[in-house]
C-alpha positions as CSV (number, residue, x, y, z in Angstrom):
1,M,63.7,117.8,78.1
2,E,65.0,121.0,79.8
3,Q,66.3,124.0,77.9
4,P,69.7,123.0,76.4
5,F,72.8,123.6,78.5
6,D,76.2,124.8,77.2
7,F,78.1,122.3,79.3
8,A,77.1,119.0,80.9
9,V,79.7,117.8,83.4
10,V,79.4,114.2,84.4
11,G,80.6,113.6,88.0
12,A,80.4,116.1,90.9
13,G,83.5,115.1,92.8
14,I,86.4,117.5,93.1
15,A,87.1,117.3,89.4
16,G,83.6,118.0,88.2
17,A,82.9,120.6,90.8
18,S,86.0,122.5,89.9
19,L,85.0,122.7,86.3
20,A,81.4,123.6,87.0
21,A,82.5,126.4,89.2
22,G,84.6,127.9,86.4
23,L,82.2,127.3,83.6
24,V,79.3,129.2,85.1
25,T,80.7,132.4,83.6
26,D,80.7,130.8,80.1
27,G,77.1,129.6,79.9
28,R,74.5,127.3,81.4
29,V,76.1,124.4,83.3
30,L,74.6,121.0,84.2
31,L,76.4,118.9,86.9
32,L,75.3,115.3,86.8
33,E,76.0,113.1,89.8
34,A,75.2,109.4,90.0
35,E,75.0,109.2,93.8
36,D,72.7,110.9,96.3
37,Q,75.4,113.5,97.1
38,P,78.6,114.7,95.4
39,G,81.9,113.4,96.5
40,Y,80.7,110.0,97.7
41,H,83.5,107.9,96.2
42,S,87.2,109.1,95.8
43,T,86.7,112.7,96.9
44,G,85.0,111.7,100.2
45,R,87.6,109.0,101.0
46,S,90.8,110.8,100.5
47,A,93.6,111.1,103.0
48,A,94.7,114.1,101.0
49,F,98.0,115.8,101.3
50,W,99.9,118.2,99.1
51,T,103.5,117.2,98.4
52,E,105.3,118.1,95.2
53,S,107.0,114.8,94.7
54,Y,103.9,112.6,94.9
55,G,102.8,111.3,91.5
56,G,106.2,111.8,89.8
57,P,108.0,114.5,87.9
58,L,105.3,114.9,85.2
59,V,102.6,115.4,87.9
60,Q,104.8,117.9,89.9
61,P,104.0,120.9,87.7
62,L,100.3,120.5,88.4
63,T,100.9,120.1,92.2
64,T,103.2,123.0,92.4
65,A,100.9,125.3,90.5
66,S,98.0,124.3,92.8
67,G,99.8,125.3,95.9
68,P,99.1,129.1,95.8
69,F,95.3,128.6,95.3
70,L,95.1,126.1,98.2
71,E,97.1,128.4,100.5
72,A,95.2,131.6,99.5
73,H,91.9,129.9,100.4
74,G,93.1,128.7,103.7
75,L,92.7,125.0,102.7
76,V,96.1,123.7,103.8
77,S,98.0,123.3,107.1
78,P,101.7,122.4,107.6
79,R,102.7,118.8,107.7
80,G,106.1,118.0,106.1
81,A,106.9,114.7,104.3
82,L,109.5,112.1,105.2
83,T,110.7,109.5,102.7
84,L,112.5,106.5,104.2
85,A,115.1,104.2,102.7
86,R,117.1,101.1,103.7
87,A,120.8,100.9,103.1
88,D,120.3,99.0,99.8
89,E,117.8,101.7,98.6
90,K,120.2,104.7,98.9
91,G,120.8,104.9,95.2
92,E,117.1,105.1,94.6
93,L,116.7,107.7,97.3
94,D,119.6,109.8,95.9
95,A,118.0,109.8,92.5
96,F,114.7,110.9,94.0
97,V,116.3,113.8,95.8
98,A,118.3,114.9,92.7
99,E,115.3,114.6,90.4
100,F,113.0,116.8,92.4
101,A,115.6,119.2,93.6
102,A,116.4,119.9,89.9
103,L,112.6,120.7,89.4
104,G,112.8,123.3,92.2
105,V,111.2,121.2,94.9
106,R,112.6,121.7,98.4
107,V,113.8,118.2,99.4
108,E,116.6,117.6,102.0
109,P,118.6,114.4,102.4
110,L,118.6,113.1,106.0
111,D,120.9,110.8,107.9
112,R,119.9,108.3,110.5
113,A,120.3,110.7,113.4
114,A,118.0,113.3,111.7
115,L,115.4,110.6,110.9
116,E,115.3,109.5,114.6
117,A,114.7,113.1,115.6
118,R,111.7,113.3,113.4
119,L,110.4,109.8,113.9
120,P,111.1,108.3,117.3
121,G,111.0,104.5,117.6
122,L,112.2,104.1,114.0
123,D,113.4,100.6,113.2
124,R,117.1,100.3,112.6
125,Q,116.8,99.2,109.0
126,W,115.8,102.7,108.0
127,V,119.1,104.5,107.7
128,H,118.5,107.1,104.9
129,G,115.8,109.6,104.3
130,A,114.6,112.8,102.6
131,Y,112.4,115.5,104.0
132,E,110.0,117.8,102.1
133,P,109.3,120.8,104.4
134,D,106.6,122.2,102.2
135,C,104.2,119.2,102.4
136,T,100.8,120.2,103.8
137,D,97.5,118.6,104.7
138,I,94.5,119.6,102.5
139,D,91.0,120.3,103.8
140,V,89.3,118.2,101.1
141,A,85.8,118.8,102.2
142,G,86.5,122.6,102.3
143,L,87.9,122.6,98.8
144,H,85.0,120.5,97.4
145,Q,82.4,122.7,99.1
146,L,84.1,125.9,97.9
147,W,83.7,124.8,94.3
148,L,80.2,123.4,94.7
149,K,79.1,126.6,96.3
150,A,80.6,128.7,93.5
151,A,78.9,126.5,90.9
152,R,75.6,126.8,92.7
153,Q,75.8,130.6,93.2
154,G,76.8,130.9,89.5
155,G,73.6,129.3,88.4
156,S,74.6,125.8,87.6
157,T,72.1,123.0,87.9
158,L,73.0,120.0,90.1
159,A,71.2,116.7,89.3
160,T,71.8,113.9,91.8
161,R,70.8,110.3,91.4
162,A,71.4,111.0,87.7
163,R,73.7,108.2,86.5
164,L,74.3,108.6,82.8
165,S,72.9,105.7,80.8
166,G,73.6,107.0,77.3
167,A,74.5,110.1,75.3
168,R,74.5,110.7,71.5
169,R,74.9,113.6,69.2
170,E,71.8,115.0,67.6
171,A,71.8,118.2,65.5
172,G,75.0,119.6,67.0
173,M,73.9,118.8,70.6
174,W,74.4,116.0,73.1
175,R,71.2,114.2,74.0
176,I,72.0,112.8,77.5
177,E,69.8,110.2,79.2
178,T,70.0,109.1,82.8
179,E,69.0,105.8,84.3
180,D,65.9,107.3,86.0
181,G,64.6,108.4,82.7
182,R,65.6,112.1,82.6
183,V,66.8,113.6,79.4
184,F,69.1,116.6,79.0
185,A,70.8,118.4,76.1
186,A,74.2,120.1,76.1
187,R,76.6,121.5,73.6
188,V,79.7,120.1,75.3
189,L,79.9,116.9,77.3
190,V,82.6,116.8,80.0
191,N,83.7,113.5,81.3
192,A,84.8,114.0,85.0
193,A,83.4,110.6,86.1
194,G,86.5,109.3,87.9
195,A,86.4,105.5,88.0
196,W,83.5,105.5,85.6
197,A,85.3,107.6,83.0
198,D,85.7,104.9,80.4
199,A,82.1,103.7,81.0
200,V,80.8,107.2,80.4
201,A,82.8,107.4,77.2
202,E,81.5,104.1,75.9
203,A,77.9,105.1,76.8
204,S,78.5,108.2,74.7
205,G,79.8,106.4,71.7
206,V,83.4,107.5,72.4
207,A,86.3,105.1,72.4
208,P,87.6,104.3,75.9
209,L,91.2,105.2,76.8
210,G,91.9,102.3,79.2
211,I,91.4,104.2,82.4
212,Q,91.7,101.6,85.2
213,P,90.2,102.0,88.6
214,M,92.5,100.8,91.4
215,R,91.4,100.2,95.0
216,R,93.3,102.1,97.7
217,T,92.9,101.1,101.4
218,V,93.2,103.3,104.5
219,V,93.1,102.2,108.1
220,Q,92.5,104.4,111.1
221,L,94.5,103.3,114.2
222,R,94.3,104.3,117.8
223,M,97.7,104.1,119.2
224,R,98.5,103.1,122.8
225,D,100.6,106.3,123.2
226,P,99.5,109.8,121.8
227,V,100.4,110.4,118.2
228,P,102.5,113.6,117.9
229,A,100.4,116.2,116.1
230,D,103.5,117.4,114.1
231,L,104.4,114.0,112.9
232,P,105.3,114.2,109.2
233,L,103.6,112.3,106.4
234,T,105.9,109.2,106.3
235,M,106.4,107.1,103.1
236,G,108.8,104.5,101.9
237,I,111.0,105.0,98.8
238,D,109.7,101.6,97.8
239,G,106.1,103.0,97.7
240,L,104.7,100.3,100.0
241,Y,103.1,102.4,102.7
242,Y,102.4,105.9,104.0
243,F,101.0,107.1,107.3
244,K,100.1,110.4,108.9
245,P,98.3,111.7,112.0
246,E,94.7,112.7,111.8
247,S,92.7,114.2,114.8
248,G,94.7,112.2,117.4
249,R,94.7,109.0,115.4
250,L,97.0,107.6,112.7
251,W,95.9,107.1,109.1
252,L,97.8,104.3,107.4
253,S,97.7,102.9,103.9
254,P,99.6,100.0,102.2
255,H,99.6,102.2,99.1
256,D,97.8,99.4,97.4
257,E,96.7,99.6,93.7
258,T,94.4,96.6,93.1
259,P,92.6,96.7,89.7
260,T,88.9,96.6,90.2
261,P,85.7,97.4,88.3
262,A,84.2,100.8,89.1
263,C,82.2,100.3,92.2
264,D,81.5,101.3,95.8
265,A,84.9,100.1,97.0
266,A,85.3,98.2,100.3
267,P,88.5,97.3,102.0
268,D,90.0,93.8,101.8
269,E,91.1,92.4,105.1
270,L,94.3,91.2,103.6
271,D,95.2,94.7,102.6
272,V,94.4,95.9,106.1
273,A,96.7,93.2,107.6
274,Q,99.4,94.0,105.1
275,A,99.2,97.7,106.0
276,I,99.7,97.0,109.7
277,D,102.5,94.5,109.0
278,R,104.4,97.1,107.0
279,F,103.8,99.8,109.6
280,E,105.2,97.6,112.4
281,K,108.4,97.2,110.3
282,V,108.8,101.0,110.3
283,V,108.3,102.0,114.0
284,D,107.8,100.2,117.3
285,W,104.6,102.0,118.2
286,P,102.1,99.7,119.9
287,I,98.6,99.7,118.3
288,A,95.7,99.9,120.7
289,Q,92.9,99.4,118.2
290,V,92.0,99.4,114.5
291,E,89.1,101.8,114.7
292,R,88.1,102.2,111.0
293,R,89.0,100.9,107.6
294,W,87.8,102.1,104.2
295,A,88.8,102.0,100.5
296,G,88.5,104.4,97.6
297,L,89.2,104.2,93.9
298,R,92.1,105.8,92.2
299,S,91.9,105.8,88.4
300,F,94.9,105.7,86.1
301,A,95.4,106.0,82.4
302,P,97.8,103.5,80.9
303,D,100.8,105.9,81.3
304,R,99.7,107.0,84.8
305,L,99.2,110.6,83.7
306,P,95.9,112.4,83.9
307,V,93.8,113.0,80.7
308,Y,92.7,116.6,80.0
309,G,91.3,117.7,76.7
310,F,88.9,117.2,73.9
311,D,88.6,113.7,72.4
312,P,90.5,113.5,69.1
313,A,87.6,111.8,67.3
314,V,84.7,113.5,69.1
315,P,85.7,117.2,69.6
316,S,82.7,118.1,71.7
317,F,83.5,115.4,74.2
318,F,86.0,116.6,76.9
319,W,88.1,114.3,79.0
320,F,88.9,115.3,82.6
321,A,89.9,112.0,84.1
322,G,92.7,109.6,85.2
323,Q,93.8,111.7,88.1
324,G,95.3,108.7,89.9
325,G,96.0,109.2,93.6
326,F,96.9,112.9,93.2
327,G,93.6,114.4,92.0
328,I,93.1,116.5,95.1
329,Q,96.5,118.1,95.3
330,T,96.5,118.9,91.6
331,A,92.9,120.0,91.4
332,P,93.2,123.8,91.2
333,A,95.9,123.7,88.4
334,A,94.1,121.0,86.6
335,A,90.9,123.0,86.6
336,D,92.7,126.1,85.3
337,L,94.3,124.0,82.5
338,A,91.0,122.4,81.5
339,L,89.1,125.7,81.5
340,R,91.7,127.2,79.2
341,L,91.3,124.3,76.8
342,L,87.5,124.5,77.0
343,R,87.6,128.2,76.3
344,G,90.1,128.0,73.5
345,L,92.6,130.1,75.4
346,P,96.4,129.9,75.3
347,P,98.1,127.6,77.9
348,G,98.7,129.0,81.4
349,P,101.5,128.0,83.8
350,V,101.2,124.3,83.1
351,D,101.8,122.8,79.6
352,P,98.7,120.8,78.7
353,E,100.5,118.7,76.1
354,P,101.6,115.8,78.4
355,Y,98.0,115.3,79.5
356,S,96.2,115.5,76.1
357,P,94.1,112.5,75.1
358,Q,95.7,113.0,71.6
359,R,98.7,111.0,73.0
360,F,96.8,107.8,72.8
361,S,96.0,108.1,69.1
362,R,99.5,109.0,67.9
């Protein structure tokens, strides 16, 4: 067994990498990754964007607080976000606009003429909309590598092919075993295992929180006509689709959330067909070819908010999980919040209380 670490972080995706990068100034850090390389699952399959309304009003503080970091590091590019509604959905759209405008989010109601100007070929059923000019694309790989590099340069140890098989407390330390027989020791165990978060908890003798992995499908389309590079991220107020341009192609999702065991997710052909059917009801753009299709896992706690904080029953076990479909756009603020909790510091710009695991034991 190696010399004990101060922190063992399970999972080297965006979540784990962000914490490892910060914790290197606080002691020896071990970053455990089950796969051959970090970011294989959710991080590496994200169609990431930063838009303050995505995830709801209780996620918005994390998204908003993450914006300056992403911009300062050159990791975002302008996109804009368009939310569409039918005539019978106007009330829902008006409530959406009012709710986020009250939170300081720039969101502008649009009429049919304004929608057509931003989205040519729009089907006539879409008569109302809202536009968020501050929405951006995120360089996910760049963000992930930024933190992995900082963790490496700070002296952290990255162990790949190191799936946790069990962990237990011994003499004030965690004894951590991996499936390939390696054994490590650490003072604090950080659970940043994404879809495997509950499994890691159970393997460590900690009660699971009901974090459920959900499959999310994305399809890459080659259109018959060129896709405008400045096309906004387009979503429905009903939450049944989104699409955006990507390197001359169109990325489309049916915004599916299919409960699934933690796994190497693969797309279901029914979800692919459903995505295309929904897209064809939005615009009349001919599709030349379905070039790629893939799926990733988005993991949600029962109340759909992330879980950040020490376990109420096992204080040396730290939850950093349940980021849903908004883990990339909230990552900088989430890391700041979690690092403050791990260091015993006062809260920063985002109140940690809504995300505490304590809420499940009240």
